[in-house]
N, CA, C, O and the ligand as a Tripos MOL2 file, in Angstrom:
@<TRIPOS>MOLECULE
protein
  269   267    68     0     0
PROTEIN
NO_CHARGES

@<TRIPOS>ATOM
      1 N         -56.0350  -36.4350   75.9090 N.3       1 MET1
      2 CA        -56.0180  -36.8780   74.5260 C.3       1 MET1
      3 C         -57.4350  -36.8480   73.9580 C.2       1 MET1
      4 O         -58.2870  -37.6530   74.3340 O.2       1 MET1
      5 N         -57.6650  -35.9250   73.0640 N.am      2 ASP2
      6 CA        -58.9860  -35.9220   72.4210 C.3       2 ASP2
      7 C         -58.8330  -36.2050   70.9240 C.2       2 ASP2
      8 O         -59.3120  -35.4700   70.0600 O.2       2 ASP2
      9 N         -58.1620  -37.2770   70.6840 N.am      3 GLU3
     10 CA        -57.9180  -37.6550   69.2970 C.3       3 GLU3
     11 C         -59.1530  -38.3580   68.7320 C.2       3 GLU3
     12 O         -59.6500  -39.3290   69.3020 O.2       3 GLU3
     13 N         -59.6280  -37.8520   67.6150 N.am      4 GLU4
     14 CA        -60.8140  -38.4590   67.0200 C.3       4 GLU4
     15 C         -60.4140  -39.5580   66.0560 C.2       4 GLU4
     16 O         -59.4170  -39.4560   65.3400 O.2       4 GLU4
     17 N         -61.1930  -40.5820   66.0550 N.am      5 THR5
     18 CA        -60.8680  -41.7190   65.1900 C.3       5 THR5
     19 C         -61.7990  -41.7410   63.9850 C.2       5 THR5
     20 O         -62.8480  -42.3850   63.9780 O.2       5 THR5
     21 N         -61.3630  -41.0030   62.9650 N.am      6 HIS6
     22 CA        -62.1160  -41.0310   61.7100 C.3       6 HIS6
     23 C         -61.5110  -42.0800   60.7930 C.2       6 HIS6
     24 O         -60.2990  -42.2920   60.7960 O.2       6 HIS6
     25 N         -62.3430  -42.7240   60.0200 N.am      7 PRO7
     26 CA        -61.7680  -43.5960   58.9820 C.3       7 PRO7
     27 C         -60.9790  -42.7420   58.0060 C.2       7 PRO7
     28 O         -61.4080  -41.6350   57.6790 O.2       7 PRO7
     29 N         -59.8420  -43.2210   57.5320 N.am      8 PRO8
     30 CA        -58.9450  -42.4260   56.6760 C.3       8 PRO8
     31 C         -59.6330  -41.8940   55.4280 C.2       8 PRO8
     32 O         -59.4170  -40.7470   55.0360 O.2       8 PRO8
     33 N         -60.4570  -42.7200   54.8060 N.am      9 GLU9
     34 CA        -61.1410  -42.2670   53.6030 C.3       9 GLU9
     35 C         -62.5840  -42.7220   53.6350 C.2       9 GLU9
     36 O         -62.8810  -43.9030   53.8190 O.2       9 GLU9
     37 N         -63.4720  -41.7640   53.4540 N.am     10 GLN10
     38 CA        -64.8870  -42.1150   53.4090 C.3      10 GLN10
     39 C         -65.3490  -42.1560   51.9650 C.2      10 GLN10
     40 O         -65.0110  -41.2840   51.1640 O.2      10 GLN10
     41 N         -66.1090  -43.1590   51.6520 N.am     11 ALA11
     42 CA        -66.6400  -43.2570   50.2940 C.3      11 ALA11
     43 C         -67.6040  -42.1030   50.0620 C.2      11 ALA11
     44 O         -68.3220  -41.6990   50.9770 O.2      11 ALA11
     45 N         -67.6250  -41.5760   48.8550 N.am     12 PRO12
     46 CA        -68.5610  -40.4970   48.5570 C.3      12 PRO12
     47 C         -69.9890  -41.0000   48.7160 C.2      12 PRO12
     48 O         -70.2750  -42.1680   48.4500 O.2      12 PRO12
     49 N         -70.8870  -40.1180   49.1520 N.am     13 PRO13
     50 CA        -72.2870  -40.5250   49.3450 C.3      13 PRO13
     51 C         -72.8710  -41.0620   48.0500 C.2      13 PRO13
     52 O         -72.7870  -40.4290   46.9980 O.2      13 PRO13
     53 N         -73.4550  -42.2290   48.1490 N.am     14 SER14
     54 CA        -73.9720  -42.8520   46.9310 C.3      14 SER14
     55 C         -75.4260  -42.4720   46.7300 C.2      14 SER14
     56 O         -76.3310  -43.2930   46.8690 O.2      14 SER14
     57 N         -75.6210  -41.2260   46.4040 N.am     15 HIS15
     58 CA        -76.9730  -40.8070   46.0520 C.3      15 HIS15
     59 C         -76.8980  -39.7620   44.9530 C.2      15 HIS15
     60 O         -75.8580  -39.1400   44.7320 O.2      15 HIS15
     61 N         -78.0010  -39.5840   44.2820 N.am     16 VAL16
     62 CA        -78.0540  -38.6400   43.1680 C.3      16 VAL16
     63 C         -79.0350  -37.5360   43.5310 C.2      16 VAL16
     64 O         -80.1150  -37.8000   44.0580 O.2      16 VAL16
     65 N         -78.6520  -36.3050   43.2460 N.am     17 VAL17
     66 CA        -79.4920  -35.1640   43.5970 C.3      17 VAL17
     67 C         -80.0710  -34.5480   42.3330 C.2      17 VAL17
     68 O         -79.3590  -34.3560   41.3470 O.2      17 VAL17
     69 N         -81.3420  -34.2430   42.3620 N.am     18 CYS18
     70 CA        -81.9930  -33.6040   41.2320 C.3      18 CYS18
     71 C         -81.3960  -32.2200   41.0270 C.2      18 CYS18
     72 O         -81.2950  -31.4340   41.9690 O.2      18 CYS18
     73 N         -80.9990  -31.9260   39.7900 N.am     19 ALA19
     74 CA        -80.3340  -30.6610   39.4900 C.3      19 ALA19
     75 C         -81.3040  -29.4950   39.5510 C.2      19 ALA19
     76 O         -80.8840  -28.3380   39.5450 O.2      19 ALA19
     77 N         -82.5940  -29.7850   39.6100 N.am     20 ARG20
     78 CA        -83.5770  -28.7290   39.5360 C.3      20 ARG20
     79 C         -84.2070  -28.4330   40.8980 C.2      20 ARG20
     80 O         -84.2720  -27.2780   41.3200 O.2      20 ARG20
     81 N         -84.6700  -29.4820   41.5840 N.am     21 CYS21
     82 CA        -85.3670  -29.2420   42.8480 C.3      21 CYS21
     83 C         -84.5770  -29.7320   44.0530 C.2      21 CYS21
     84 O         -84.9580  -29.4570   45.1900 O.2      21 CYS21
     85 N         -83.4720  -30.4580   43.8220 N.am     22 GLY22
     86 CA        -82.6260  -30.8550   44.9340 C.3      22 GLY22
     87 C         -83.0620  -32.1240   45.6360 C.2      22 GLY22
     88 O         -82.4750  -32.4960   46.6530 O.2      22 GLY22
     89 N         -84.0730  -32.7960   45.1200 N.am     23 THR23
     90 CA        -84.4900  -34.0630   45.7000 C.3      23 THR23
     91 C         -83.3730  -35.0880   45.5480 C.2      23 THR23
     92 O         -82.7530  -35.1830   44.4880 O.2      23 THR23
     93 N         -83.1170  -35.8480   46.5930 N.am     24 ALA24
     94 CA        -82.0480  -36.8320   46.5600 C.3      24 ALA24
     95 C         -82.6150  -38.2390   46.5200 C.2      24 ALA24
     96 O         -83.6300  -38.5380   47.1490 O.2      24 ALA24
     97 N         -81.9400  -39.0940   45.7680 N.am     25 THR25
     98 CA        -82.3380  -40.4990   45.7280 C.3      25 THR25
     99 C         -81.6260  -41.2460   46.8370 C.2      25 THR25
    100 O         -80.7600  -40.6950   47.5170 O.2      25 THR25
    101 N         -81.9940  -42.4990   47.0130 N.am     26 GLU26
    102 CA        -81.3630  -43.3260   48.0390 C.3      26 GLU26
    103 C         -80.1190  -44.0050   47.4980 C.2      26 GLU26
    104 O         -79.2920  -44.4830   48.2740 O.2      26 GLU26
    105 N         -79.9720  -44.0550   46.2000 N.am     27 GLY27
    106 CA        -78.8250  -44.7820   45.6530 C.3      27 GLY27
    107 C         -78.3770  -44.2370   44.3250 C.2      27 GLY27
    108 O         -78.9920  -43.3380   43.7520 O.2      27 GLY27
    109 N         -77.2840  -44.8070   43.8470 N.am     28 ASP28
    110 CA        -76.7360  -44.4430   42.5550 C.3      28 ASP28
    111 C         -76.4620  -45.7300   41.8080 C.2      28 ASP28
    112 O         -75.7330  -46.5620   42.3470 O.2      28 ASP28
    113 N         -76.9720  -45.9650   40.6310 N.am     29 PRO29
    114 CA        -77.6810  -45.0170   39.7790 C.3      29 PRO29
    115 C         -79.1030  -44.7280   40.2580 C.2      29 PRO29
    116 O         -79.7000  -45.5130   40.9950 O.2      29 PRO29
    117 N         -79.6280  -43.5850   39.8220 N.am     30 PRO30
    118 CA        -80.9880  -43.1910   40.1880 C.3      30 PRO30
    119 C         -82.0160  -44.0980   39.5390 C.2      30 PRO30
    120 O         -81.6830  -44.8540   38.6260 O.2      30 PRO30
    121 N         -83.2630  -44.0350   39.9950 N.am     31 PRO31
    122 CA        -84.3270  -44.8380   39.3780 C.3      31 PRO31
    123 C         -84.4750  -44.5400   37.8910 C.2      31 PRO31
    124 O         -84.1010  -43.4650   37.4220 O.2      31 PRO31
    125 N         -85.0180  -45.4930   37.1650 N.am     32 VAL32
    126 CA        -85.1330  -45.3310   35.7100 C.3      32 VAL32
    127 C         -86.0610  -44.1940   35.3400 C.2      32 VAL32
    128 O         -86.0170  -43.6900   34.2180 O.2      32 VAL32
    129 N         -86.9060  -43.7850   36.2830 N.am     33 THR33
    130 CA        -87.8300  -42.6870   35.9890 C.3      33 THR33
    131 C         -87.1040  -41.3500   35.9510 C.2      33 THR33
    132 O         -87.6410  -40.3530   35.4690 O.2      33 THR33
    133 N         -85.8660  -41.3420   36.4690 N.am     34 TRP34
    134 CA        -85.1020  -40.0970   36.4630 C.3      34 TRP34
    135 C         -84.4660  -39.8810   35.1000 C.2      34 TRP34
    136 O         -84.1510  -40.8260   34.3770 O.2      34 TRP34
    137 N         -84.2910  -38.6220   34.7770 N.am     35 LEU35
    138 CA        -83.6690  -38.2730   33.5030 C.3      35 LEU35
    139 C         -82.2040  -37.9170   33.7400 C.2      35 LEU35
    140 O         -81.8780  -37.1640   34.6580 O.2      35 LEU35
    141 N         -81.3390  -38.4590   32.9140 N.am     36 CYS36
    142 CA        -79.9220  -38.1180   32.9830 C.3      36 CYS36
    143 C         -79.5690  -37.3200   31.7410 C.2      36 CYS36
    144 O         -79.7910  -37.7700   30.6170 O.2      36 CYS36
    145 N         -79.0270  -36.1510   31.9490 N.am     37 SER37
    146 CA        -78.7150  -35.2830   30.8270 C.3      37 SER37
    147 C         -77.3150  -34.7230   30.9900 C.2      37 SER37
    148 O         -76.9100  -34.3540   32.0930 O.2      37 SER37
    149 N         -76.5860  -34.6600   29.9050 N.am     38 VAL38
    150 CA        -75.2320  -34.1160   29.9570 C.3      38 VAL38
    151 C         -75.2420  -32.7170   29.3650 C.2      38 VAL38
    152 O         -75.5560  -32.5220   28.1910 O.2      38 VAL38
    153 N         -74.8900  -31.7480   30.2020 N.am     39 GLU39
    154 CA        -74.8520  -30.3650   29.7390 C.3      39 GLU39
    155 C         -73.5090  -29.7610   30.1020 C.2      39 GLU39
    156 O         -73.0900  -29.8080   31.2590 O.2      39 GLU39
    157 N         -72.8420  -29.1960   29.1200 N.am     40 ASP40
    158 CA        -71.5230  -28.5960   29.3280 C.3      40 ASP40
    159 C         -70.5510  -29.5970   29.9430 C.2      40 ASP40
    160 O         -69.7090  -29.2260   30.7610 O.2      40 ASP40
    161 N         -70.6690  -30.8720   29.5480 N.am     41 GLY41
    162 CA        -69.7600  -31.8820   30.0380 C.3      41 GLY41
    163 C         -70.0580  -32.3730   31.4390 C.2      41 GLY41
    164 O         -69.3380  -33.2210   31.9670 O.2      41 GLY41
    165 N         -71.1230  -31.8430   32.0540 N.am     42 ARG42
    166 CA        -71.4680  -32.2950   33.4030 C.3      42 ARG42
    167 C         -72.7140  -33.1580   33.3410 C.2      42 ARG42
    168 O         -73.6200  -32.9090   32.5450 O.2      42 ARG42
    169 N         -72.7480  -34.1750   34.1920 N.am     43 ARG43
    170 CA        -73.8870  -35.0680   34.2100 C.3      43 ARG43
    171 C         -74.9310  -34.5150   35.1680 C.2      43 ARG43
    172 O         -74.6670  -34.3520   36.3600 O.2      43 ARG43
    173 N         -76.0970  -34.2310   34.6530 N.am     44 LEU44
    174 CA        -77.1720  -33.7130   35.4740 C.3      44 LEU44
    175 C         -78.2900  -34.7370   35.5600 C.2      44 LEU44
    176 O         -78.5850  -35.4500   34.6010 O.2      44 LEU44
    177 N         -78.8980  -34.7880   36.7230 N.am     45 HIS45
    178 CA        -80.0160  -35.7080   36.9040 C.3      45 HIS45
    179 C         -81.2590  -34.9120   37.2690 C.2      45 HIS45
    180 O         -81.1920  -33.9090   37.9800 O.2      45 HIS45
    181 N         -82.3800  -35.3750   36.7720 N.am     46 PHE46
    182 CA        -83.6470  -34.7240   37.0780 C.3      46 PHE46
    183 C         -84.6270  -35.7770   37.5630 C.2      46 PHE46
    184 O         -84.7350  -36.8510   36.9700 O.2      46 PHE46
    185 N         -85.3420  -35.4730   38.6440 N.am     47 CYS47
    186 CA        -86.3160  -36.4200   39.1640 C.3      47 CYS47
    187 C         -87.4940  -36.5230   38.1880 C.2      47 CYS47
    188 O         -87.5800  -35.7930   37.2010 O.2      47 CYS47
    189 N         -88.3770  -37.4370   38.4950 N.am     48 GLU48
    190 CA        -89.4670  -37.7360   37.5690 C.3      48 GLU48
    191 C         -90.2500  -36.4780   37.1910 C.2      48 GLU48
    192 O         -90.5160  -36.2330   36.0150 O.2      48 GLU48
    193 N         -90.6110  -35.6920   38.1920 N.am     49 ASP49
    194 CA        -91.4090  -34.4900   37.9260 C.3      49 ASP49
    195 C         -90.6140  -33.4650   37.1220 C.2      49 ASP49
    196 O         -91.1120  -32.9020   36.1470 O.2      49 ASP49
    197 N         -89.3810  -33.2340   37.5400 N.am     50 CYS50
    198 CA        -88.5660  -32.2270   36.8650 C.3      50 CYS50
    199 C         -88.1800  -32.6970   35.4660 C.2      50 CYS50
    200 O         -88.0140  -31.8800   34.5610 O.2      50 CYS50
    201 N         -88.0370  -34.0090   35.2840 N.am     51 ALA51
    202 CA        -87.6840  -34.5390   33.9650 C.3      51 ALA51
    203 C         -88.7420  -34.1470   32.9500 C.2      51 ALA51
    204 O         -88.4280  -33.7640   31.8220 O.2      51 ALA51
    205 N         -89.9970  -34.2460   33.3610 N.am     52 ARG52
    206 CA        -91.0850  -33.8870   32.4470 C.3      52 ARG52
    207 C         -90.9910  -32.4170   32.0520 C.2      52 ARG52
    208 O         -91.1260  -32.0690   30.8790 O.2      52 ARG52
    209 N         -90.7570  -31.5590   33.0440 N.am     53 LEU53
    210 CA        -90.6380  -30.1290   32.7510 C.3      53 LEU53
    211 C         -89.3950  -29.8700   31.8990 C.2      53 LEU53
    212 O         -89.4150  -29.0670   30.9670 O.2      53 LEU53
    213 N         -88.3170  -30.5700   32.2440 N.am     54 HIS54
    214 CA        -87.0520  -30.3590   31.5450 C.3      54 HIS54
    215 C         -87.1830  -30.7840   30.0900 C.2      54 HIS54
    216 O         -86.7500  -30.0700   29.1850 O.2      54 HIS54
    217 N         -87.7820  -31.9510   29.8690 N.am     55 ILE55
    218 CA        -87.9500  -32.4500   28.5010 C.3      55 ILE55
    219 C         -88.7570  -31.4620   27.6760 C.2      55 ILE55
    220 O         -88.4570  -31.2040   26.5100 O.2      55 ILE55
    221 N         -89.7970  -30.9110   28.3110 N.am     56 ARG56
    222 CA        -90.6210  -29.9380   27.5860 C.3      56 ARG56
    223 C         -89.7830  -28.7120   27.2220 C.2      56 ARG56
    224 O         -89.8930  -28.1860   26.1140 O.2      56 ARG56
    225 N         -88.9500  -28.2630   28.1540 N.am     57 ALA57
    226 CA        -88.1070  -27.0920   27.9020 C.3      57 ALA57
    227 C         -87.1120  -27.3840   26.7880 C.2      57 ALA57
    228 O         -86.8830  -26.5460   25.9160 O.2      57 ALA57
    229 N         -86.5210  -28.5800   26.8200 N.am     58 VAL58
    230 CA        -85.5530  -28.9600   25.7940 C.3      58 VAL58
    231 C         -86.2440  -29.0390   24.4410 C.2      58 VAL58
    232 O         -85.7150  -28.5780   23.4300 O.2      58 VAL58
    233 N         -87.4390  -29.6320   24.4380 N.am     59 GLU59
    234 CA        -88.1520  -29.7750   23.1750 C.3      59 GLU59
    235 C         -88.5200  -28.4200   22.5890 C.2      59 GLU59
    236 O         -88.4060  -28.2060   21.3820 O.2      59 GLU59
    237 N         -88.9590  -27.5120   23.4430 N.am     60 SER60
    238 CA        -89.3300  -26.1910   22.9290 C.3      60 SER60
    239 C         -88.0980  -25.4450   22.4250 C.2      60 SER60
    240 O         -88.1710  -24.6640   21.4760 O.2      60 SER60
    241 N         -86.9570  -25.7040   23.0840 N.am     61 ARG61
    242 CA        -85.7180  -25.0840   22.6240 C.3      61 ARG61
    243 C         -85.3440  -25.6440   21.2470 C.2      61 ARG61
    244 O         -84.9550  -24.9050   20.3430 O.2      61 ARG61
    245 N         -85.4730  -26.9670   21.1160 N.am     62 LEU62
    246 CA        -85.1680  -27.5880   19.8270 C.3      62 LEU62
    247 C         -86.1160  -27.0720   18.7500 C.2      62 LEU62
    248 O         -85.7180  -26.8020   17.6170 O.2      62 LEU62
    249 N         -87.3820  -26.9440   19.1400 N.am     63 ASP63
    250 CA        -88.3560  -26.4600   18.1770 C.3      63 ASP63
    251 C         -87.9460  -25.0920   17.6390 C.2      63 ASP63
    252 O         -88.0290  -24.8320   16.4390 O.2      63 ASP63
    253 N         -87.5030  -24.2250   18.5470 N.am     64 SER64
    254 CA        -87.1660  -22.8710   18.1060 C.3      64 SER64
    255 C         -85.9660  -22.8850   17.1680 C.2      64 SER64
    256 O         -85.8180  -22.0010   16.3240 O.2      64 SER64
    257 N         -85.0990  -23.9080   17.3230 N.am     65 LEU65
    258 CA        -83.9460  -23.9920   16.4190 C.3      65 LEU65
    259 C         -84.3810  -24.3620   15.0090 C.2      65 LEU65
    260 O         -83.7280  -24.0050   14.0290 O.2      65 LEU65
    261 N         -85.4860  -25.0770   14.9220 N.am     66 TRP66
    262 CA        -85.9290  -25.5290   13.6060 C.3      66 TRP66
    263 C         -86.5280  -24.3870   12.7920 C.2      66 TRP66
    264 O         -86.6270  -24.4800   11.5680 O.2      66 TRP66
    265 N         -86.9190  -23.3330   13.4510 N.am     67 TRP67
    266 CA        -87.5860  -22.2500   12.7390 C.3      67 TRP67
    267 C         -86.6090  -21.2420   12.1450 C.2      67 TRP67
    268 O         -87.0310  -20.2720   11.5140 O.2      67 TRP67
    269 ZN        -86.6210  -32.5420   40.7460 Zn       68 ZN68
@<TRIPOS>BOND
     1     1     2 1
     2     2     3 1
     3     3     4 2
     4     3     5 am
     5     5     6 1
     6     6     7 1
     7     7     8 2
     8     7     9 am
     9     9    10 1
    10    10    11 1
    11    11    12 2
    12    11    13 am
    13    13    14 1
    14    14    15 1
    15    15    16 2
    16    15    17 am
    17    17    18 1
    18    18    19 1
    19    19    20 2
    20    19    21 am
    21    21    22 1
    22    22    23 1
    23    23    24 2
    24    23    25 am
    25    25    26 1
    26    26    27 1
    27    27    28 2
    28    27    29 am
    29    29    30 1
    30    30    31 1
    31    31    32 2
    32    31    33 am
    33    33    34 1
    34    34    35 1
    35    35    36 2
    36    35    37 am
    37    37    38 1
    38    38    39 1
    39    39    40 2
    40    39    41 am
    41    41    42 1
    42    42    43 1
    43    43    44 2
    44    43    45 am
    45    45    46 1
    46    46    47 1
    47    47    48 2
    48    47    49 am
    49    49    50 1
    50    50    51 1
    51    51    52 2
    52    51    53 am
    53    53    54 1
    54    54    55 1
    55    55    56 2
    56    55    57 am
    57    57    58 1
    58    58    59 1
    59    59    60 2
    60    59    61 am
    61    61    62 1
    62    62    63 1
    63    63    64 2
    64    63    65 am
    65    65    66 1
    66    66    67 1
    67    67    68 2
    68    67    69 am
    69    69    70 1
    70    70    71 1
    71    71    72 2
    72    71    73 am
    73    73    74 1
    74    74    75 1
    75    75    76 2
    76    75    77 am
    77    77    78 1
    78    78    79 1
    79    79    80 2
    80    79    81 am
    81    81    82 1
    82    82    83 1
    83    83    84 2
    84    83    85 am
    85    85    86 1
    86    86    87 1
    87    87    88 2
    88    87    89 am
    89    89    90 1
    90    90    91 1
    91    91    92 2
    92    91    93 am
    93    93    94 1
    94    94    95 1
    95    95    96 2
    96    95    97 am
    97    97    98 1
    98    98    99 1
    99    99   100 2
   100    99   101 am
   101   101   102 1
   102   102   103 1
   103   103   104 2
   104   103   105 am
   105   105   106 1
   106   106   107 1
   107   107   108 2
   108   107   109 am
   109   109   110 1
   110   110   111 1
   111   111   112 2
   112   111   113 am
   113   113   114 1
   114   114   115 1
   115   115   116 2
   116   115   117 am
   117   117   118 1
   118   118   119 1
   119   119   120 2
   120   119   121 am
   121   121   122 1
   122   122   123 1
   123   123   124 2
   124   123   125 am
   125   125   126 1
   126   126   127 1
   127   127   128 2
   128   127   129 am
   129   129   130 1
   130   130   131 1
   131   131   132 2
   132   131   133 am
   133   133   134 1
   134   134   135 1
   135   135   136 2
   136   135   137 am
   137   137   138 1
   138   138   139 1
   139   139   140 2
   140   139   141 am
   141   141   142 1
   142   142   143 1
   143   143   144 2
   144   143   145 am
   145   145   146 1
   146   146   147 1
   147   147   148 2
   148   147   149 am
   149   149   150 1
   150   150   151 1
   151   151   152 2
   152   151   153 am
   153   153   154 1
   154   154   155 1
   155   155   156 2
   156   155   157 am
   157   157   158 1
   158   158   159 1
   159   159   160 2
   160   159   161 am
   161   161   162 1
   162   162   163 1
   163   163   164 2
   164   163   165 am
   165   165   166 1
   166   166   167 1
   167   167   168 2
   168   167   169 am
   169   169   170 1
   170   170   171 1
   171   171   172 2
   172   171   173 am
   173   173   174 1
   174   174   175 1
   175   175   176 2
   176   175   177 am
   177   177   178 1
   178   178   179 1
   179   179   180 2
   180   179   181 am
   181   181   182 1
   182   182   183 1
   183   183   184 2
   184   183   185 am
   185   185   186 1
   186   186   187 1
   187   187   188 2
   188   187   189 am
   189   189   190 1
   190   190   191 1
   191   191   192 2
   192   191   193 am
   193   193   194 1
   194   194   195 1
   195   195   196 2
   196   195   197 am
   197   197   198 1
   198   198   199 1
   199   199   200 2
   200   199   201 am
   201   201   202 1
   202   202   203 1
   203   203   204 2
   204   203   205 am
   205   205   206 1
   206   206   207 1
   207   207   208 2
   208   207   209 am
   209   209   210 1
   210   210   211 1
   211   211   212 2
   212   211   213 am
   213   213   214 1
   214   214   215 1
   215   215   216 2
   216   215   217 am
   217   217   218 1
   218   218   219 1
   219   219   220 2
   220   219   221 am
   221   221   222 1
   222   222   223 1
   223   223   224 2
   224   223   225 am
   225   225   226 1
   226   226   227 1
   227   227   228 2
   228   227   229 am
   229   229   230 1
   230   230   231 1
   231   231   232 2
   232   231   233 am
   233   233   234 1
   234   234   235 1
   235   235   236 2
   236   235   237 am
   237   237   238 1
   238   238   239 1
   239   239   240 2
   240   239   241 am
   241   241   242 1
   242   242   243 1
   243   243   244 2
   244   243   245 am
   245   245   246 1
   246   246   247 1
   247   247   248 2
   248   247   249 am
   249   249   250 1
   250   250   251 1
   251   251   252 2
   252   251   253 am
   253   253   254 1
   254   254   255 1
   255   255   256 2
   256   255   257 am
   257   257   258 1
   258   258   259 1
   259   259   260 2
   260   259   261 am
   261   261   262 1
   262   262   263 1
   263   263   264 2
   264   263   265 am
   265   265   266 1
   266   266   267 1
   267   267   268 2
@<TRIPOS>SUBSTRUCTURE
     1 MET1         2 RESIDUE 1 A MET
     2 ASP2         6 RESIDUE 1 A ASP
     3 GLU3        10 RESIDUE 1 A GLU
     4 GLU4        14 RESIDUE 1 A GLU
     5 THR5        18 RESIDUE 1 A THR
     6 HIS6        22 RESIDUE 1 A HIS
     7 PRO7        26 RESIDUE 1 A PRO
     8 PRO8        30 RESIDUE 1 A PRO
     9 GLU9        34 RESIDUE 1 A GLU
    10 GLN10       38 RESIDUE 1 A GLN
    11 ALA11       42 RESIDUE 1 A ALA
    12 PRO12       46 RESIDUE 1 A PRO
    13 PRO13       50 RESIDUE 1 A PRO
    14 SER14       54 RESIDUE 1 A SER
    15 HIS15       58 RESIDUE 1 A HIS
    16 VAL16       62 RESIDUE 1 A VAL
    17 VAL17       66 RESIDUE 1 A VAL
    18 CYS18       70 RESIDUE 1 A CYS
    19 ALA19       74 RESIDUE 1 A ALA
    20 ARG20       78 RESIDUE 1 A ARG
    21 CYS21       82 RESIDUE 1 A CYS
    22 GLY22       86 RESIDUE 1 A GLY
    23 THR23       90 RESIDUE 1 A THR
    24 ALA24       94 RESIDUE 1 A ALA
    25 THR25       98 RESIDUE 1 A THR
    26 GLU26      102 RESIDUE 1 A GLU
    27 GLY27      106 RESIDUE 1 A GLY
    28 ASP28      110 RESIDUE 1 A ASP
    29 PRO29      114 RESIDUE 1 A PRO
    30 PRO30      118 RESIDUE 1 A PRO
    31 PRO31      122 RESIDUE 1 A PRO
    32 VAL32      126 RESIDUE 1 A VAL
    33 THR33      130 RESIDUE 1 A THR
    34 TRP34      134 RESIDUE 1 A TRP
    35 LEU35      138 RESIDUE 1 A LEU
    36 CYS36      142 RESIDUE 1 A CYS
    37 SER37      146 RESIDUE 1 A SER
    38 VAL38      150 RESIDUE 1 A VAL
    39 GLU39      154 RESIDUE 1 A GLU
    40 ASP40      158 RESIDUE 1 A ASP
    41 GLY41      162 RESIDUE 1 A GLY
    42 ARG42      166 RESIDUE 1 A ARG
    43 ARG43      170 RESIDUE 1 A ARG
    44 LEU44      174 RESIDUE 1 A LEU
    45 HIS45      178 RESIDUE 1 A HIS
    46 PHE46      182 RESIDUE 1 A PHE
    47 CYS47      186 RESIDUE 1 A CYS
    48 GLU48      190 RESIDUE 1 A GLU
    49 ASP49      194 RESIDUE 1 A ASP
    50 CYS50      198 RESIDUE 1 A CYS
    51 ALA51      202 RESIDUE 1 A ALA
    52 ARG52      206 RESIDUE 1 A ARG
    53 LEU53      210 RESIDUE 1 A LEU
    54 HIS54      214 RESIDUE 1 A HIS
    55 ILE55      218 RESIDUE 1 A ILE
    56 ARG56      222 RESIDUE 1 A ARG
    57 ALA57      226 RESIDUE 1 A ALA
    58 VAL58      230 RESIDUE 1 A VAL
    59 GLU59      234 RESIDUE 1 A GLU
    60 SER60      238 RESIDUE 1 A SER
    61 ARG61      242 RESIDUE 1 A ARG
    62 LEU62      246 RESIDUE 1 A LEU
    63 ASP63      250 RESIDUE 1 A ASP
    64 SER64      254 RESIDUE 1 A SER
    65 LEU65      258 RESIDUE 1 A LEU
    66 TRP66      262 RESIDUE 1 A TRP
    67 TRP67      266 RESIDUE 1 A TRP
    68 ZN68       269 GROUP 0 **** ****
Protein backbone atom coordinates (compact mmCIF):
# COMPACT_ATOMS: atom_id res chain seq x y z
CA MET A 1 0.00 0.00 0.00
CA ASP A 2 1.63 3.20 -1.12
CA GLU A 3 -1.30 5.43 -0.57
CA GLU A 4 -0.31 9.04 -0.09
CA THR A 5 -2.11 11.12 2.44
CA HIS A 6 -2.65 14.52 0.93
CA PRO A 7 -5.04 16.98 2.48
CA PRO A 8 -8.17 17.06 0.28
CA GLU A 9 -7.88 20.75 -0.48
CA GLN A 10 -4.88 22.98 -0.16
CA ALA A 11 -5.34 26.68 0.23
CA PRO A 12 -3.87 28.69 -2.62
CA PRO A 13 -0.44 30.14 -1.84
CA SER A 14 -0.94 33.45 -0.13
CA HIS A 15 1.64 35.48 -1.90
CA VAL A 16 1.68 38.05 -4.66
CA VAL A 17 4.05 37.90 -7.61
CA CYS A 18 5.34 40.94 -9.44
CA ALA A 19 3.94 40.91 -12.97
CA ARG A 20 7.15 42.35 -14.33
CA CYS A 21 10.14 40.76 -12.60
CA GLY A 22 8.50 37.82 -10.83
CA THR A 23 9.50 38.80 -7.31
CA ALA A 24 7.16 37.22 -4.79
CA THR A 25 5.95 38.70 -1.54
CA GLU A 26 5.52 36.77 1.69
CA GLY A 27 1.83 37.54 1.99
CA ASP A 28 -1.34 38.81 0.45
CA PRO A 29 -2.13 41.69 0.29
CA PRO A 30 1.29 42.90 -0.85
CA PRO A 31 3.15 45.71 0.93
CA VAL A 32 1.82 49.22 0.41
CA THR A 33 4.90 50.04 -1.62
CA TRP A 34 3.65 47.68 -4.31
CA LEU A 35 1.50 48.95 -7.12
CA CYS A 36 -1.78 47.25 -7.95
CA SER A 37 -3.05 47.82 -11.44
CA VAL A 38 -6.01 46.37 -13.29
CA GLU A 39 -5.37 45.68 -16.95
CA ASP A 40 -7.79 43.84 -19.21
CA GLY A 41 -9.80 42.85 -16.14
CA ARG A 42 -6.83 41.16 -14.50
CA ARG A 43 -5.23 42.34 -11.31
CA LEU A 44 -1.53 42.92 -11.74
CA HIS A 45 0.95 43.71 -9.03
CA PHE A 46 4.28 45.43 -9.40
CA CYS A 47 7.03 45.53 -6.80
CA GLU A 48 8.43 48.82 -5.59
CA ASP A 49 11.11 49.05 -8.27
CA CYS A 50 8.89 47.92 -11.13
CA ALA A 51 6.06 50.18 -9.94
CA ARG A 52 8.26 53.20 -10.53
CA LEU A 53 9.10 52.05 -14.05
CA HIS A 54 5.50 51.05 -14.70
CA ILE A 55 4.11 54.39 -13.51
CA ARG A 56 6.54 56.19 -15.78
CA ALA A 57 5.45 54.03 -18.73
CA VAL A 58 1.78 54.63 -17.96
CA GLU A 59 2.35 58.35 -17.61
CA SER A 60 4.19 58.58 -20.90
CA ARG A 61 1.40 56.61 -22.54
CA LEU A 62 -1.16 59.00 -21.10
CA ASP A 63 0.93 61.93 -22.21
CA SER A 64 0.93 60.70 -25.78
CA LEU A 65 -2.86 60.45 -25.68
CA TRP A 66 -3.10 64.11 -24.80
CA TRP A 67 -1.25 65.17 -27.92
ZN1 LIG B 1 9.17 43.74 -9.94
